[in-house]
C-alpha positions as a Markdown table, in Angstrom:
| # | Residue | x | y | z |
|---|---|---|---|---|
| 1 | Met | -0.2 | 0.0 | -0.1 |
| 2 | Tyr | 1.6 | 3.3 | -0.9 |
| 3 | Ile | 0.7 | 6.8 | 1.0 |
| 4 | Val | 1.1 | 9.9 | -0.7 |
| 5 | Pro | 3.1 | 12.2 | 1.5 |
| 6 | Thr | 1.2 | 15.2 | 2.5 |
| 7 | Ser | 2.9 | 18.7 | 2.2 |
| 8 | Gln | 3.3 | 20.4 | 5.7 |
| 9 | Pro | 3.5 | 24.2 | 5.7 |
| 10 | Thr | 6.9 | 25.1 | 5.9 |
| 11 | Arg | 7.8 | 27.6 | 8.7 |
| 12 | Leu | 10.3 | 30.3 | 9.1 |
| 13 | Phe | 12.2 | 28.7 | 12.0 |
| 14 | Ser | 11.4 | 25.0 | 11.4 |
| 15 | Phe | 15.4 | 24.6 | 11.4 |
| 16 | Met | 15.1 | 24.9 | 15.3 |
| 17 | Asn | 13.0 | 22.1 | 15.5 |
| 18 | Pro | 15.7 | 19.5 | 16.8 |
| 19 | Leu | 16.3 | 21.2 | 20.0 |
| 20 | Ala | 13.9 | 22.3 | 22.4 |
| 21 | Val | 13.3 | 26.2 | 22.8 |
| 22 | Glu | 15.0 | 25.9 | 26.2 |
| 23 | Ile | 18.2 | 24.5 | 24.6 |
| 24 | Trp | 18.3 | 27.5 | 22.3 |
| 25 | Leu | 17.7 | 30.1 | 25.1 |
| 26 | Tyr | 20.7 | 28.4 | 26.9 |
| 27 | Val | 23.0 | 28.7 | 23.9 |
| 28 | Leu | 21.8 | 32.3 | 23.5 |
| 29 | Ala | 22.4 | 32.7 | 27.5 |
| 30 | Ala | 25.8 | 31.4 | 26.8 |
| 31 | Tyr | 26.8 | 33.4 | 23.9 |
| 32 | Met | 26.0 | 36.6 | 25.6 |
| 33 | Leu | 27.6 | 35.8 | 28.9 |
| 34 | Val | 30.7 | 34.6 | 27.3 |
| 35 | Ser | 30.9 | 38.1 | 24.7 |
| 36 | Phe | 30.2 | 40.1 | 27.9 |
| 37 | Thr | 33.1 | 38.2 | 30.0 |
| 38 | Leu | 35.4 | 38.8 | 26.9 |
| 39 | Phe | 34.5 | 42.5 | 27.0 |
| 40 | Val | 35.0 | 43.0 | 30.6 |
| 41 | Met | 38.3 | 41.1 | 30.9 |
| 42 | Ala | 39.6 | 42.9 | 28.1 |
| 43 | Arg | 38.5 | 46.1 | 29.6 |
| 44 | Phe | 40.0 | 45.2 | 32.9 |
| 45 | Ser | 43.6 | 44.1 | 31.4 |
| 46 | Pro | 45.9 | 47.1 | 30.8 |
| 47 | Tyr | 48.0 | 44.9 | 28.1 |
| 48 | Glu | 45.1 | 44.7 | 25.7 |
| 49 | Trp | 44.9 | 48.8 | 25.5 |
| 50 | Asn | 47.3 | 50.3 | 22.7 |
| 51 | Asn | 48.2 | 53.3 | 21.2 |
| 52 | Pro | 46.3 | 53.8 | 17.9 |
| 53 | His | 49.1 | 56.2 | 16.4 |
| 54 | Pro | 52.4 | 54.5 | 17.3 |
| 55 | Cys | 54.7 | 56.8 | 15.9 |
| 56 | His | 53.4 | 59.7 | 18.5 |
| 57 | Gln | 54.9 | 58.1 | 21.7 |
| 58 | Glu | 53.4 | 61.3 | 23.8 |
| 59 | Ser | 49.8 | 60.5 | 23.0 |
| 60 | Asp | 47.5 | 59.9 | 25.8 |
| 61 | Ile | 44.9 | 58.4 | 23.6 |
| 62 | Val | 44.8 | 54.6 | 23.7 |
| 63 | Glu | 42.4 | 52.2 | 22.3 |
| 64 | Asn | 40.9 | 48.6 | 23.0 |
| 65 | Gln | 40.2 | 46.1 | 20.1 |
| 66 | Phe | 37.5 | 44.5 | 22.1 |
| 67 | Ser | 34.5 | 46.6 | 22.1 |
| 68 | Val | 31.2 | 45.1 | 22.5 |
| 69 | Ser | 30.4 | 44.6 | 18.8 |
| 70 | Asn | 33.9 | 43.1 | 18.4 |
| 71 | Ser | 33.4 | 40.9 | 21.2 |
| 72 | Phe | 30.1 | 39.4 | 19.9 |
| 73 | Trp | 31.8 | 39.5 | 16.3 |
| 74 | Phe | 34.6 | 37.2 | 17.9 |
| 75 | Ile | 32.6 | 34.6 | 19.5 |
| 76 | Thr | 30.1 | 34.5 | 16.1 |
| 77 | Gly | 33.3 | 33.6 | 14.3 |
| 78 | Thr | 34.4 | 31.4 | 17.0 |
| 79 | Phe | 31.0 | 29.5 | 16.7 |
| 80 | Leu | 31.1 | 29.6 | 12.6 |
| 81 | Arg | 35.0 | 28.2 | 12.7 |
| 82 | Gln | 35.6 | 31.5 | 10.4 |
| 83 | Gly | 37.9 | 33.9 | 12.3 |
| 84 | Ser | 37.0 | 37.4 | 13.1 |
| 85 | Gly | 40.7 | 39.1 | 12.9 |
| 86 | Leu | 40.8 | 39.8 | 16.4 |
| 87 | Asn | 43.6 | 38.4 | 18.5 |
| 88 | Pro | 43.7 | 38.4 | 22.3 |
| 89 | Lys | 47.0 | 39.6 | 23.9 |
| 90 | Val | 46.5 | 38.5 | 27.4 |
| 91 | Trp | 46.6 | 35.2 | 28.6 |
| 92 | Glu | 43.2 | 35.3 | 30.6 |
| 93 | Ile | 41.8 | 36.4 | 27.3 |
| 94 | Lys | 43.3 | 33.6 | 25.4 |
| 95 | Phe | 42.4 | 30.8 | 28.2 |
| 96 | Ile | 38.8 | 32.2 | 27.6 |
| 97 | Cys | 39.0 | 31.9 | 23.7 |
| 98 | Met | 40.6 | 28.5 | 24.1 |
| 99 | Asn | 38.0 | 27.4 | 26.1 |
| 100 | Ile | 35.3 | 28.3 | 23.5 |
| 101 | Phe | 37.2 | 26.7 | 20.7 |
| 102 | Tyr | 37.1 | 23.5 | 22.9 |
| 103 | Val | 33.5 | 23.5 | 23.5 |
| 104 | Val | 32.7 | 24.7 | 19.8 |
């Protein structure tokens, strides 16, 4: 006996069906927690701050490469295994990034 399969209406987020909604919320919470942890750790570390104009040694202006958006972009590049061009300098932040690469 042959039964013709009926087509079900497609939904926009049907790719999320294999896992429960709670799992996706935990993944989103972990993504945000790790990104903000990376941002805060980079802000507290004095070695992550550098002079944007190295020719002007007397300049008091310093910048940090891990802004909030760059921290989210770094974690997104890690999840997608593409990289982001940001390289942490301090071993604490490298340790956080190493654990992210291990888990993903």
